Phi, psi and omega in degrees: 000134180291149179298135182289125179266145176286066189296319183297323177289322174294321178292326182294318187264347191300310177304316176304313182289312181302323179300310181292325175301318172304319181277354176095008181231145175233152180282156172278181184295341183266003181089355183273150175283134189286154172286159179296127188279131182280129178285130183277128181278175175301135184304142173232186181048042167279156181230126182267108181291346180250017185298324190259004175276116187259137173287150183302315184292332177284329184196083185300317176302308176303317182298309177300324179293319182290323175299314179303320180299321178284330179293312179277348175081054181280132177057233179292344180292345180285334185050059180251315184256053176278162182266130177122189182297144181286131179228178178054076173214156175299133179094354185304312188296314182294323177293318177299315176298318180298317178295323178300310181291347177269000183299131182294314182300320180292316180301319177292326179289317177300317179298316183292318178298315178300316176297317185286327178294316180286325181292331179280346184288154186291329185273353188302312188293340182261358178273147174279164182311318185293321179291325177296315179301321185285324176297319182291323175299319178299310177301316184298312179301320175299314178303320178298319179296318180294310178301324171300317179290322179290321178294317179301318181287335184280312194293139175289158187242085175274084189241312185244111183298321180300323179296321182297316180294316176299313179300316175303316182298318179298313189292321183286335175293313181295320177295317179297328179280310180296311184253079197290344177273001174115165178235102199253142173231162179268122181300323183287325181287325178294324179297316183291321177302310180297326182291316175296325177302316184295313181301314183295318180303315182292338173262009179055046180239161189256150166273128176251100181284123182238078180280159164292171179223108179254332188202162177300334179299335180303329187294329187260350181294313180292321179299318180296317184292311181302316177304309192290324184267354178082055174236141180303130180297135184276160170281127187249127177288126182223136178292143184294353175297337178272359182274067176243173189316131172078291186296320176305308179296324178292318183292323177293324175285347175258009171118006183285129173256115185281138180216146173297152176291331171205152179220021166047240184254028179280102188281333183284314183304311184298320182286328172299316173303311180300317181299316182298312183293321174305316181295310180305312184287323181288335183258004169085020179279140177289155187215150184215131173216154180273123183298339177269355188083272181265182182285138170288112181279349185263346181095338178258172181287137172269158175306150183289151173256130190265004189299294178293321177302325174301316183293319180297312180306311180295329179296318177280323176304317180276002181062027174282352160217156184290318183189166171213167188247120177274131183229098172291142181226133178254129181237114179238140184238140171295321171215134183265134181309317195265012187301322177301317177291325177305310181301313178305315178296322178294334181269006172112357180286147179291140178299124179286140178289138178297137177218158179301315185298320178292328172295313186282321186272007184305118189301320185296322184292319182289340183286334173053044179208066192240024172085233185217164172239133174241122177245136183230139178250130174281160175300122182300149181225144177290129183287323178301312184294319180294317181299315180298323179292321178295319181301313182294325182296320188268004183262137180295150173301146180071010177253151181281133180300130173294148172286167175303323178291328180280334170293318183302332179255007174252097187300326185290312181295313186301312178298323179298316182290321180294318181297319182296320176298315177303308182290331178289322179299316180298314179300321179298318179299314183296323184294324182265354182298144176252141175274121183281161176304320181291327176293323179296313180294317178299318176302312183296314189287338184266358181241019175277142173286318182275187183277323180213184185215140175292166181296311180298317180293323180299314175301311178304314182296318181293324174300312180303313183295323174300318178299314180301314178303314184287328174300328183275007179084008181275174179239142176249138181308147183296113178269354180067229178262011177282143171274175191294318183301321178285328174303312179296322178295317179293322176292318172300319177302313179294317178299326174061231189281008174288331183246124177266159181217154171207157182092004181290344187262010180088002179283345174235164185293332177208153180296132183242135183246145179215160178285109178278324175235092184296321183298315181288323179297328178301335177299313183285325179295325181297340184288344179258353192302322187300331185286330190244004192299321175298317177294328180291315179299326173291321178299310182292328180289329169291323185300326180307330178266323186291328182286357180281347172085200183091181181286186182298314185301324178291341185267002178287147191242115174301140183305310184300314179294317181295320180299318175296319176294321180295316179300318184293315183293324181294321180288324179297320183267018182296331178275356186259322189230155177262110181279151177310131175269112180204152175304137181102338170072218187295323184295312181297323178293320180299313180288330179290321176290319175301319176298313186292321173295327173290320184291337179279352181076027177271317177233171179214162178255123183283167179294334173277008172094004180263159178257139178211163175295140182287157177306317183298314179294328178288323181288340175261020176072032178067023185301315184281319179299316177297321178308315182290318180298310185298335182294323191252347183302317178308318185293319177300317179299317183291322175293325179294313184293326176294323173291317175303322185295333181298341178294336178296339182273010178281117182297142175272161185305323178290342182286327194266134183295147186297313184292345182249001183303324182263000184244257181301140171281115176259149184227159186268116185259131178226163176290134177305320184290323180286326179291324175294327177291319176301315179299328172295310182298313177300317176301315173303318180294314178300323177294318180297333180266004172090009180255014176222131187277329193234118175296330178292347178290340181274009183285145188293343180285319184284322178293322177298316180293323175303314180297326177296318180293315176296335177288317177301325181276351178091010181286323181232150181244129181245134181251122181237139182275123180290333183274344181080006182281332182252139175291149180298142176237163181213163173205167175283141174298141179313319181290347184249012180283127173294171174250163182247151171288152171290162178299328187269353180288121183296332185298321183293341183258005186279353175235139180288137182059028189280153178287146176269007171279137180284129173278072180203178180094177185300315178298316181294316175302316179297319175298320180293322176297316180296320183303328177307330183269352181289155179288135179287134181233161189289347173265358187235062175247017182281170188296329181243142182295319176271096179295169185297324183291325180289316177302319178297319181294322176299315179298321180294320182295324176298325180292334187272349179298129184278316188263068178269126177220124180263124183211158169278162180299325177297315179296327183296340185286339186236067177290160181295145174068007179203097182274346184268093185227143174243139176251133179294148179238142176301135177285144181266142187213163181290320184246148175238131184267356181279345174260123182293152174291170179295143175273166175288000000 
């Protein structure tokens, strides 16, 4: 069944909207005409925090004098008159630990765990009441000792201010050398941040910094800024993988709070974390955690992780603190230290464990030529006010608003507000992010139809891209007095061997640049994706009709068809991108992008109400239209190969028990990790054979996000162990299982090496629908997007899976040695991407 389109609303407003498109204006979601949107110009009033840091060789006396100032604490270096809760004094750690262990919630949890533990023991029933009480107290004391040890290992050590001053100087020296073009903040944003910090401090409330996460450098960025501008340093959530020799101790003394990467069903550990966060927020200490959880290996924002955010949310919701202030933070780099290791991980290599030697010997750090860092702060918002506004939004008219206590015991409403908070923070980060010169160059080079580009054309395209970014309300990094050609030169210098060039020796008419390492450059291209995602989805949705060929008249796209295709693709990529948060949702984004593309001269509205490429765009060879398509095509390829790989989960005849072939539907269960590796191997093979256009499409982050989306749609079922003792496994949902040809069927033998899977059914149709959005290639002009050879490869991949197990869904709930298992269920949403949109 096709997804239901809001046809009545569209019909009611369509003529009105189309008229205003012709006039150059479109209505907002409430039907009013928008005011002219102010274009954001190149940023100004930035402040370089590393400007005055001198290298020893450049000025030895100045260098030594600056060290002396930090040791004795001259001016801001003393870190005495900062705004916020007092930190860095003798006994801080012990006092914090004592306050955490006094937490009432933690005490109740320990008592509850002790009672449950002793009651579940085999000897409980034969003990008399006095012995039972003694046993309970014994277990309770043991749990208290464990909680004390956990808290001691977890808590940061704000003890010695001199260590902080010296560490700041060392850190800024490293940043000044590695990022030689500076460490920049916006002066107006810093002034506003200090103003809010003062308000929060007067009310004994915390600032909650929620930065994006690109690099390990992020851990020290906020600490360095807070030290320099005079704000109380936040406690920073850090994975215990960074707690290694020397570096771990230093980070802990600078505010790192160690936490396990996962703690499953460990209720005591979870209670200690909640108690620690309760203590920090109730006493007004600043706090920092990364909204995405781990580092983004793709360059764009990842979906929010709600673990730590949930602890913060519950602290305010339960009124264990009156309020706190959410501060979204954007951290952008000209070049990220870890990109090379990111690519290896995305291609399937195991993540290397962090070590001191690896940290010190990082090749990029020693190269000392990595451009600049830009940190931007969104306007802080009260978490209490945000929760209140969401309660009002989700309450029916004429209904009484629920209290915070009522929301806390309503899991559905609580989850909706928490998710809204996570995605609002991501939207705020995107809003204040600046686009770096390296991102401009990487984006241009990866959206070329040809192999390379001359210097003048590169500069022209970068200028064009800057204009498009500002039209979209984005920001471009402050270039100061440099002209665009100088900015391009500096960006090329930072990118180094990621960009190749030829003709500088006179062998060509002009020097030509091309993408030497497309995979690494895609990291920087993805930094601008959030600005153009709606425009790219519309361009690719139009492409589904344009690529069918024919004359200009045959390439017109009806508005309703375009909207349905846009809706389907938007839903498919919902786990991949953060869409603009505005009233009207996808529909408002659709009309806004249509108007913008028309204003740019990319598309035009024909007299019969259809959209088509403008005459101007056709004359310039679809340059701008292709730009939007090239941005998104790698992701379409990634989701396509992920869907194709699911054919490998088709059981073979030999897998199915004879007695169950006609009764229970049995499915093939495999480990998620092994299947992801197999999907990548399949993608690499298909790329080598020419059926995949983009090698970056086989990275495990995109394929993993695709699997998450397919799980949410009910296409695959994932079995997860609550205890964590068993690895997660997956299978195709019974309704999505393809069928096979019988051994005697002559059709299956009509091709050499042909797959015995039938090219039909729900999964086949779904893969075909994704393929509609893919870039047409010279090797893919067969009648079906999934050629017989690709289907055969997927079948061969399934045969190579080692951990194959055939079970019914009911049997999968009770695996050996672990009875606590959850099976994923499809999430409900307004629109479904599993049903294809209507065809023309």
